[in-house]
C-alpha positions in Angstrom: -20.1 23.6 -15.7 -17.5 20.9 -16.1 -15.2 20.9 -13.0 -11.9 22.5 -13.7 -9.0 20.1 -14.2 -6.8 19.4 -11.2 -3.6 21.3 -10.7 -0.6 19.7 -12.2 1.1 19.0 -8.9 4.5 20.1 -10.3 5.0 22.5 -7.4 6.1 19.4 -5.4 9.9 19.2 -5.2 10.5 16.2 -7.4 14.1 15.9 -6.3 12.9 14.4 -3.1 12.0 10.7 -2.8 8.2 10.4 -3.1 7.4 9.5 0.6 9.6 12.4 1.8 7.7 14.9 -0.4 4.3 13.8 1.0 5.6 14.4 4.6 6.9 17.8 3.5 3.7 18.7 1.9 1.6 17.8 4.9 3.9 19.5 7.4 4.6 22.8 5.8 1.8 25.5 5.7 4.2 27.9 3.9 4.8 25.4 1.2 1.0 25.1 0.6 0.8 28.8 0.2 3.7 28.8 -2.2 1.8 26.3 -4.3 -1.2 28.6 -4.3 -3.3 26.1 -2.5 -5.9 28.0 -0.4 -6.4 26.1 0.8 0.3 4.2 23.4 2.2 1.5 22.9 0.2 -1.0 20.7 -3.1 -2.2 22.3 -3.1 -5.6 23.9 -4.0 -8.4 21.4 -7.7 -9.2 21.3 -8.7 -12.4 23.1 -9.0 -15.3 20.5 -12.4 -16.4 19.4 -13.2 -20.0 20.1 -12.3 -22.0 16.9 -15.3 -23.5 15.1 -15.6 -27.1 14.2 -13.1 -28.5 11.7 -13.6 -27.1 8.2 -12.3 -28.0 4.8 -9.6 -26.1 2.9 -10.0 -22.3 2.8 -10.0 -22.2 -0.9 -13.2 -24.1 -1.0 -15.1 -21.6 1.2 -17.1 -18.6 0.2 -14.9 -15.9 1.7 -16.8 -12.9 0.4 -20.0 -13.7 2.3 -20.0 -11.6 5.4 -21.2 -13.1 8.7 -24.4 -12.0 10.3 -22.5 -9.8 12.7 -20.6 -8.1 9.9 -23.7 -7.7 7.8 -25.5 -5.9 10.6 -22.6 -3.6 11.4 -22.9 0.0 10.2 -20.5 1.0 7.5 -21.0 4.7 7.0 -18.6 7.3 5.9 -18.5 10.3 8.2 -16.4 13.4 8.9 -15.3 13.7 12.5 -16.6 16.7 14.4 -13.5 16.6 16.6 -10.2 14.8 16.9 -10.7 11.0 17.1 -9.5 8.9 20.0 -5.7 8.5 20.0 -4.6 5.5 18.0 -1.6 3.3 18.8 1.6 4.7 17.2 3.3 2.5 14.6 6.7 3.5 16.0 6.5 1.1 19.0 9.8 -0.2 20.5 11.2 -3.1 18.7 10.2 -6.4 20.1 11.1 -10.0 19.2 8.7 -11.7 16.9 6.0 -13.9 18.4 7.3 -17.4 19.0 6.3 -20.2 16.7 3.1 -22.0 17.8 2.4 -25.7 17.8 -0.5 -25.6 15.4 -2.4 -28.7 14.4 -0.7 -30.0 11.2 -4.1 -30.5 9.6 -4.8 -26.7 9.7 -3.5 -24.1 7.3 -1.5 -22.6 10.1 0.1 -26.0 10.8 1.0 -26.4 7.2 2.5 -23.0 7.0 4.4 -23.5 10.3 5.9 -26.7 9.0 6.9 -25.1 5.7 8.4 -22.1 7.5 10.5 -24.4 9.7 11.9 -26.0 6.5 12.4 -22.9 4.4 12.9 -20.1 7.0 10.3 -17.8 5.4 7.3 -17.9 3.1 5.9 -15.6 0.4 2.2 -14.9 0.7 0.9 -13.8 -2.7 -2.4 -12.7 -4.2 -3.1 -13.2 -7.9 -6.2 -13.8 -10.2 -6.8 -17.2 -8.7 -6.7 -16.2 -5.1 -4.2 -16.1 -2.2 -1.3 -18.6 -2.0 1.6 -19.4 0.2 4.9 -20.1 -1.6 8.3 -21.3 -0.5 11.3 -19.1 -1.4 11.9 -21.2 -4.5 8.2 -20.2 -5.5 6.9 -23.8 -5.1 3.4 -23.9 -3.8 2.9 -24.6 -0.1 -0.8 -24.0 0.3 -3.8 -22.2 -1.3 -5.2 -19.9 1.4 -8.3 -18.3 -0.2 -10.1 -17.9 -3.5 -10.5 -14.1 -3.0 -9.1 -11.7 -5.5 -7.3 -9.6 -2.9 -4.8 -6.8 -2.3 -2.9 -5.3 0.7 -2.0 -8.6 2.5 -1.2 -8.2 6.2 -0.1 -11.1 8.5 -0.8 -10.5 12.2 0.5 -13.0 14.7 0.0 -13.0 18.4 0.7 -15.6 21.2 -2.5 -17.5 20.3 -3.5 -16.5 16.7 -2.2 -16.4 13.2 -4.4 -14.1 11.1 -4.2 -12.8 7.5 -6.0 -9.5 6.7 -6.6 -8.4 3.2 -8.7 -6.1 1.0 -11.1 -7.1 -1.7 -11.2 -3.9 -3.7 -14.0 -4.8 -6.1 -16.4 -5.4 -3.1 -14.9 -2.7 -0.9 -14.3 -5.2 1.8 -11.6 -5.6 4.5 -11.5 -9.4 5.4 -9.8 -11.5 8.1 -8.7 -15.0 7.4 -8.1 -17.1 10.5 -5.3 -19.4 9.5 -5.9 -21.7 12.4 -9.6 -22.4 11.7 -9.5 -21.5 8.0 -12.6 -19.2 8.4 -13.1 -15.9 6.6 -14.9 -12.9 8.1 -15.8 -9.6 6.4 -14.9 -7.0 9.0 -16.0 -3.9 7.2 -17.4 -2.8 3.8 -16.0 0.7 3.1 -18.8 2.9 1.7 -18.7 4.6 -1.7 -17.5 8.2 -1.2 -19.0 11.4 -2.5 -16.3 14.1 -2.0 -16.4 16.9 -4.6 -12.8 17.9 -4.2 -11.5 14.3 -4.7 -14.0 13.7 -7.5 -12.9 16.9 -9.2 -9.3 15.8 -9.0 -9.7 12.2 -10.3 -12.1 13.3 -13.1 -15.5 12.1 -14.2 -14.7 8.6 -15.3 -15.8 6.9 -18.5 -19.5 6.6 -17.5 -20.2 10.2 -16.5 -23.5 11.3 -18.0 -23.5 14.1 -20.5 -19.7 14.1 -20.7 -19.3 15.0 -24.4 -21.4 18.2 -24.0 -19.5 19.2 -20.9 -16.1 18.5 -22.6 -17.1 20.6 -25.6 -18.1 23.5 -23.4 -14.8 23.3 -21.5 -12.7 23.1 -24.6 -14.5 25.9 -26.5 -15.3 28.6 -23.9 -15.9 31.3 -26.6 -18.7 29.3 -28.2 -22.2 30.7 -27.5 -24.1 27.9 -26.0 -27.8 27.8 -26.2 -29.7 27.9 -22.9 -30.7 24.3 -23.2 -27.1 23.2 -23.9 -25.8 25.3 -20.9 -28.3 23.7 -18.6 -27.3 20.3 -19.9 -23.7 21.0 -19.2 -24.4 22.3 -15.7 -26.4 19.2 -15.0 -23.6 17.0 -16.3 -21.1 18.8 -14.1 -23.2 18.4 -11.0 -23.7 14.7 -11.8 -19.9 14.3 -12.1 -19.2 16.1 -8.9 -21.6 13.9 -6.9 -20.7 10.6 -8.6 -19.5 8.3 -5.8 -16.2 6.4 -6.0 -14.5 3.5 -4.4 -11.8 4.7 -2.0 -10.0 1.4 -1.9 -9.1 1.9 -5.6 -7.0 5.0 -4.8 -4.6 3.6 -2.3 -1.4 4.5 -4.1 1.2 2.2 -2.4 1.6 -0.6 0.1 2.8 1.8 2.8 -0.5 3.6 2.6 -2.5 0.8 4.1 -2.1 -0.9 7.5 -3.8 -3.0 10.2 -3.0 -2.2 13.8 -1.3 -5.1 15.7 -4.3 -5.7 17.8 -6.6 -6.0 14.8 -8.9 -3.2 16.1 -8.7 -0.8 13.2 -7.5 -0.3 9.6 -5.8 2.9 8.6 -5.2 4.0 5.1 -4.5 7.0 2.9 -5.7 7.7 -0.7 -4.7 10.3 -3.3 -5.8 11.2 -6.7 -2.4 10.6 -8.2 1.0 9.2 -7.1 2.8 10.9 -4.3 4.9 13.0 -6.6 1.8 14.5 -8.4 -1.0 14.4 -5.8 -3.5 17.2 -5.6 -5.8 15.8 -3.0 -5.1 13.3 -0.1 -7.6 11.7 2.3 -7.1 9.8 5.5 -9.4 6.9 6.6 -9.9 5.0 9.8 -12.0 1.9 9.7 -13.2 0.3 13.0 -12.9 -3.4 12.4 -15.3 -4.2 15.3 -18.2 -2.1 14.2 -17.3 -1.6 10.5 -17.7 2.2 10.9 -15.6 4.3 8.4 -14.3 7.8 9.1 -12.6 10.0 6.4 -10.9 13.3 6.3 -9.3 15.4 3.6 -5.7 16.3 4.8 -4.3 17.9 1.7 -5.8 19.9 -1.1 -6.3 23.5 0.1 -8.5 25.0 2.8 -11.6 24.9 0.7 -11.3 21.1 0.5 -9.7 20.1 3.8 -11.9 18.8 6.6 -12.6 21.2 9.4 -12.1 20.3 13.0 -13.6 22.9 15.4 -13.7 25.2 12.4 -10.0 24.9 11.5 -8.7 23.0 8.4 -6.6 20.0 9.5 -3.7 18.2 8.0 -3.3 15.5 10.7 -4.3 12.0 9.6 -7.1 10.2 11.4 -4.6 7.6 12.5 -1.0 6.7 11.8 -0.7 3.9 9.2 0.8 0.9 10.9 4.0 -0.6 9.3 3.4 -3.0 6.5 5.8 -5.6 8.0 6.5 -6.5 11.6 10.0 -5.5 12.9 12.5 -8.2 12.5 15.2 -9.1 15.1 18.6 -7.5 14.4 21.2 -9.8 12.8 23.7 -11.2 15.3 26.3 -12.8 13.0 29.3 -10.5 12.2 30.4 -10.1 8.6 33.7 -8.9 7.1 32.4 -5.9 5.3 30.2 -3.0 6.4 27.7 -1.3 4.2 28.2 2.1 5.8 32.0 1.9 5.2 31.2 1.4 1.5 29.0 4.5 1.5 26.0 2.3 1.0 23.0 3.6 2.9 20.9 0.5 3.3 17.1 0.6 3.3 16.6 -2.9 4.7 18.8 -5.9 5.7 18.1 -9.6 5.3 17.6 -11.5 8.6 21.1 -13.1 8.3 22.6 -9.6 8.0 24.7 -10.6 5.0 22.7 -8.7 2.4 21.4 -5.1 2.4 19.0 -3.4 0.0 19.2 0.1 -1.5 17.1 1.9 -4.1 18.9 4.7 -5.7 17.4 7.5 -7.8 20.6 9.3 -8.8 21.6 6.6 -11.3 18.4 7.0 -13.4 19.0 9.3 -16.3 15.4 10.5 -16.9 12.7 11.4 -14.3 9.2 12.0 -15.6 6.1 12.2 -13.6 7.5 9.6 -11.2 10.6 9.5 -9.1 12.3 6.4 -10.5 15.0 4.3 -8.8 17.2 1.3 -9.5 17.7 -1.5 -6.9 21.1 -2.5 -5.5 22.2 -5.1 -3.0 25.3 -5.0 -0.8 27.0 -8.3 0.1 28.6 -8.0 3.6 30.6 -11.2 3.0 32.4 -10.1 -0.2 32.0 -6.3 0.0 30.4 -6.3 -3.5 27.7 -3.9 -4.6 25.3 -5.6 -7.0 22.6 -4.0 -9.3 19.5 -6.1 -9.8 18.5 -6.8 -13.4 15.5 -8.8 -14.7 17.7 -11.9 -15.1 20.5 -11.8 -12.5 22.6 -9.5 -10.3 25.6 -7.7 -11.8 28.6 -6.2 -9.9 28.5 -2.4 -10.1 30.3 0.7 -8.9 27.5 2.8 -7.4 29.6 6.0 -7.4 30.4 5.7 -11.1 26.9 4.9 -12.0 25.6 8.0 -10.3 27.9 10.0 -12.5 27.4 8.2 -15.8 23.8 7.2 -15.4 24.5 4.3 -17.7 22.9 1.3 -16.1 23.7 -2.3 -17.1 21.3 -3.9 -19.6 18.0 -5.0 -18.2 18.4 -3.2 -14.9 15.1 -3.0 -13.0 13.9 0.6 -12.7 10.7 1.3 -10.8 8.8 4.2 -9.2 9.1 5.3 -5.6 5.7 3.8 -4.8 7.0 0.3 -5.4 7.4 -1.9 -2.3 10.4 -4.0 -1.3 10.9 -6.5 1.5 13.0 -9.4 2.6 11.4 -12.8 3.2 11.5 -13.6 7.0 14.4 -15.9 7.7 15.7 -16.1 4.1 18.1 -14.2 1.9 15.4 -13.5 -0.6 14.4 -10.0 -1.7 10.9 -9.2 -3.1 10.5 -6.1 -5.3 7.2 -4.7 -6.5 6.8 -2.7 -9.7 4.7 0.2 -8.6 1.6 1.2 -6.7 -1.7 -0.6 -6.4 -4.2 2.1 -7.3 -6.2 2.5 -10.5 -6.0 6.3 -10.6 -4.3 8.4 -13.2 -0.6 8.9 -12.9 -0.3 5.5 -11.2 1.3 2.2 -12.3 -0.9 -0.6 -11.1 1.0 -3.5 -9.6 1.0 -6.5 -11.9 4.2 -8.3 -11.1 6.9 -8.9 -8.5 10.6 -9.7 -8.8 11.9 -12.4 -6.5 15.7 -12.0 -6.0 17.3 -15.0 -4.5 20.8 -14.1 -3.5 23.5 -14.2 -4.7 22.4 -14.3 -8.3 18.9 -15.4 -9.2 15.9 -13.2 -10.3 12.5 -14.6 -11.1 9.3 -12.7 -12.1 5.8 -13.5 -10.9 2.5 -11.9 -11.7 0.5 -10.8 -8.7 -1.6 -8.0 -7.2 0.0 -8.1 -3.7 2.7 -9.9 -1.7 4.0 -10.1 1.8 6.1 -12.4 4.0 5.4 -14.9 6.8 
């Protein structure tokens, strides 16, 4: 028989911001029942590998070809029989960023270091042509890789400058050494066969026997011939066992991370966005051996992974933060965001500008929790709403009542990422998640907000700051 369609997910409290609802869903057993679902400080940085002989530009290499070590490493999906070893917590005490290194100017790291000294911060961006480093004005600094990538993560230690990224089409997690310019495939995440997740995401367009199965599901009163019934059962079994690529179902940037020591990757996938999810899975990928572990942490007792015979909701590892913590601003400013009832989500390095996304000002809320972006200026005390062209002064309290936003105001779902460029008063806003699942808006562009009044749009799959 065709697998039954997934639950709608509407039992989630859609008045909460999306990330808060996920935490609520995972933490509350009574909530699951109500929805009728049966359901160390960071490790020391690794010692640097001896750099190889000088190489040409990274963009001219073949980044997708794994090394002999990576090719030989096992990459199997497995369910843990017991709790995994404790992973470093992402909530480590705030520390100052690693000091700038004296890289050889001929290397990628040297070129990036020189540009950062000039501009204060750089935008690392992935698009159809590869991965690039841009200055805050979006001028090109360097081409870093020809890979079509996603989920960019910069990891800097006292001796290394590394860029980690995902190549979804090849299910690879790759490390680019920005000092030597060399790529290394650290792990190839295996295709997954999980009946609960497959049942939630649906059969896909290439499922065998789909028309017959759909007909049987849509007309249950029809008397099917034994041969047709057998065909439908075979089609349903094929659908349930059809493998899928987990990396295509990472819903947002905050759902993927690399630990500061580069030892493991941790990520979470779900069949739909956080506001509508039916099934969630946690993954831990050992970046030394390539071994992948997975666990269903939400979806009912019949789906959740058992540890010592008990269904678990605890992730295999905490997802490390997307961006390293920045030092607190030291310069005083005349106005205070809190005094203006502005609850900032993030503040630029200078401390002058603070960012807030607000859902109360959006008139309609569909399957997503939508919000509008605002910036507070601590020098003038003004609250500015971000539109697709510029920033417009606004009264946040009045907008929450009227829900009449200025023309061209940017409105985006809760899965959309936002960050400040390191060392620059430049805000980068994403337009959604990065997954290809139903009920997801794939990221296709970013808005670069240069304070106090410029907004530019760029097409990209992923972006981060260095």
